[in-house]
C-alpha positions, -999 to 999 in steps of 0.1 A, spaced: -709 -526 -201 -743 -541 -194 -727 -576 -194 -702 -567 -168 -708 -580 -133 -687 -554 -116 -684 -517 -124 -648 -507 -130 -635 -484 -104 -605 -460 -105 -600 -464 -68 -586 -499 -60 -594 -518 -28 -557 -529 -24 -524 -515 -35 -510 -533 -65 -481 -547 -45 -504 -560 -18 -527 -575 -44 -499 -592 -63 -486 -608 -31 -519 -621 -19 -544 -627 -47 -535 -664 -50 -550 -669 -15 -583 -654 -24 -614 -677 -21 -651 -676 -17 -666 -684 18 -679 -719 24 -704 -733 48 -677 -755 64 -661 -723 76 -691 -717 100 -714 -695 78 -752 -701 84 -761 -691 49 -743 -681 16 -761 -659 -9 -748 -651 -44 -763 -620 -60 -748 -623 -95 -741 -660 -101 -747 -694 -86 -722 -709 -62 -705 -731 -88 -703 -703 -114 -689 -679 -87 -662 -704 -78 -653 -709 -115 -652 -671 -119 -628 -666 -90 -606 -695 -102 -604 -680 -138 -597 -646 -124 -568 -660 -103 -554 -679 -133 -555 -648 -155 -540 -627 -127 -511 -652 -124 -503 -648 -160 -504 -610 -160 -490 -602 -126 -455 -599 -114 -442 -623 -87 -430 -595 -64 -416 -618 -37 -396 -639 -62 -358 -640 -54 -330 -656 -74 -325 -691 -60 -294 -711 -53 -302 -731 -85 -302 -700 -106 -269 -687 -91 -253 -721 -96 -263 -722 -133 -253 -686 -139 -218 -691 -122 -213 -722 -143 -221 -703 -175 -196 -675 -165 -169 -701 -161 -177 -717 -195 -178 -683 -211 -144 -674 -197 -129 -707 -209 -143 -701 -244 -129 -666 -246 -95 -678 -233 -96 -705 -260 -102 -679 -287 -74 -658 -273 -51 -688 -272 -60 -696 -308 -53 -661 -320 -20 -659 -301 -10 -693 -315 -19 -682 -351 1 -650 -347 31 -668 -332 29 -694 -361 29 -666 -387 59 -649 -371 78 -682 -369 70 -689 -406 82 -654 -416 114 -659 -396 120 -693 -412 114 -679 -446 139 -652 -440 164 -677 -427 159 -699 -458 165 -669 -481 197 -661 -462 209 -698 -465 200 -698 -502 221 -666 -507 250 -682 -487 248 -713 -509 249 -692 -541 279 -673 -527 298 -704 -516 291 -721 -550 305 -691 -568 336 -690 -545 343 -727 -551 338 -723 -588 363 -694 -590 388 -713 -569 386 -743 -592 389 -721 -622 420 -703 -609 437 -734 -596 472 -720 -588 494 -750 -582 523 -727 -572 502 -713 -543 507 -737 -513 474 -726 -498 453 -731 -530 445 -767 -522 436 -759 -486 414 -730 -497 396 -753 -522 390 -779 -495 377 -753 -471 354 -739 -499 342 -775 -506 334 -781 -469 316 -747 -467 296 -755 -498 287 -790 -485 275 -774 -452 255 -749 -472 240 -776 -493 230 -796 -462 214 -765 -448 195 -760 -481 183 -796 -480 170 -792 -445 153 -759 -454 137 -776 -484 123 -803 -462 110 -778 -437 95 -757 -465 77 -788 -478 64 -797 -444 53 -761 -439 35 -762 -473 16 -792 -462 6 -775 -430 -6 -744 -448 -26 -766 -473 -43 -784 -443 -51 -750 -427 -66 -737 -459 -86 -768 -463 -99 -764 -427 -108 -728 -434 -127 -738 -465 -146 -764 -445 -153 -739 -418 -171 -716 -443 -195 -745 -452 -198 -759 -417 -231 -769 -403 -227 -753 -368 -256 -774 -354 -237 -806 -364 -204 -796 -347 -193 -823 -323 -168 -802 -305 -171 -764 -307 -136 -760 -292 -121 -779 -321 -141 -783 -353 -110 -794 -372 -74 -783 -373 -76 -768 -339 -102 -742 -350 -127 -732 -324 -162 -725 -337 -161 -690 -323 -127 -681 -336 -139 -650 -354 -162 -637 -326 -161 -600 -320 -171 -582 -288 -207 -578 -299 -209 -615 -307 -200 -625 -272 -225 -600 -258 -253 -613 -280 -245 -649 -271 -245 -640 -234 -278 -623 -237 -294 -653 -254 -281 -676 -227 -293 -653 -199 -328 -650 -214 -330 -687 -217 -318 -692 -181 -343 -666 -170 -372 -685 -185 -361 -718 -170 -352 -703 -136 -386 -686 -134 -404 -719 -139 -380 -736 -115 -382 -710 -87 -419 -702 -89 -428 -739 -91 -463 -733 -102 -477 -750 -133 -503 -723 -136 -476 -697 -142 -462 -709 -176 -437 -681 -180 -429 -644 -177 -453 -620 -193 -437 -599 -221 -448 -567 -203 -426 -577 -173 -393 -580 -193 -373 -548 -190 
């Protein structure tokens, strides 16, 4: 306490809000301002000037900027982020909808292939029985056999088409599984396009609600830091003091 130049006082000369708004304008009197004589009781003029300067610097770091308002620059950046975020969430929704639709289509095609396979088996059996029971005395036997042969031919053509589609679907599934495997080992910082990291997969395809909230919070904190420096425009205020984040 003996080294203190000023005795701490519980009663302040200015209200905190008034002090915060005006302390950057504080200065010591100068002869150029019309004073006949300047006396310093506790330090020389140069040291007093340095003391006031240091006090203002520390105050800038520790004090709130009460008059600071969000600028047009901040609002523009924040609105741009909201648009990007909405587009990303829509991309995730589109991917999930596309995946669900694709799974439903594959299930329907599989069921259709099973029905076609059953028809082929039935038509093969019918034709075999007709050939086995060839009744030459029955005038319709030949026509029935020709009709069965045509039906079997159509069923075989459908089966061939189904086999081709099944093979193509198998290749698609293998490609998707390969993309999923690569996704698990992906270097997210090396992704060239987060909307499509391969196979149409968005980087955030598995994001839950809390993931979107955390990402939004990280961006907003980052924007807050940059917006503070931009809007205050004072190199002596390097950033926001931790005590002022709430």
